[in-house]
C-alpha positions, 0 to 999 in steps of 0.5 A, a space after each residue: 662662413 665659418 671661423 678658421 676655428 671652426 675649419 681647422 677644428 673640421 679639419 682636425 676630426 676630418 683627420 681622426 676620423 680618416 686614421 682611425 679608419 686606416 687603422 680598421 682597414 689596416 686588419 681587414 681580410 682579401 676581400 673585405 679589403 676589396 670590397 672597401 677599396 670600391 667603397 673608397 673609389 665612390 667616396 672620391 668620386 662622390 667627393 670630387 663631383 661636391 668639390 668641382 665648383 670650389 677647382 672652379 672658382 678658389 684656384 687662381 692661376 692654379 685653376 687651369 692645371 688642377 683642373 685637368 688632373 682632377 677631371 682625369 682622375 674623375 673619369 679614371 674613377 667613373 670608369 673604373 670597373 668595380 675591385 677585386 682583388 685580383 685586379 685591385 693593385 692595378 688599379 691603385 696605380 692607375 688612380 695612385 699616379 693621378 692622385 700624385 700629380 693633382 695632390 702635387 699641383 695642389 702643394 705647389 698651388 698652397 705655396 704660390 696663390 694668394 690666401 683664399 687660394 692656398 687654402 683651399 689648395 692646401 685643404 684639397 692637397 691634404 683631403 687627396 694625401 688622407 684618400 690615398 693612403 686609405 687606397 694603398 692601404 686597401 691594395 696591400 691588404 687585398 694581397 694574396 700573401 703580406 710579405 714579412 716587410 709588410 706585416 713590420 711595417 702595418 706593425 709600425 703603420 698602426 703605432 703611427 697612426 695611434 700617436 697621430 690620433 692623440 696629436 689631434 686631439 691634442 691640437 683640437 684642445 689647445 686650438 680651442 684653448 688659443 682661440 678661446 684666449 685670444 677671443 677674451 684678450 679681443 674683448 678686455 681690448 675692446 671693453 677699454 675701447 668702447 669707453 672712447 667710442 661713446 
């Protein structure tokens, strides 16, 4: 079982990777955005399939509600046609509503459940949010003409993504330092206690 520190490090690395992907996705053309949207659907489907066992095991009382939305999203992904610029907005809307519902249920489960379930639900919510952001960006880029408002929003989003990437790097460093400090404190305390246990 991985340590809390390792899980947080892994999560921050995932965030960094997804933020980097978002930066790239903001600059894709129509055709490339449609192709990447299709790849994102496949990634989401594979991830959902890999996580099915966890959903069955981890989510106490919220399990039934989560499972229903989870299965609906997986079914939509499996039945969806290949994404093209012409049908991308339609697909994004269909997946988006189910992603939103699943994310809302995961958030509720994170707030209501016991520690293990809360962590799993928070992780699920987090990952779904990142998938949703990438799919929204790709769908917007695939539109035939980007509006002036979209261009402004894209520039602002790219600046914000750069800030978030910087924060994740800082948080990784801080988490590493705090964990190291905690370990040192424990070693000192345990060193003092050892003499009592002899």
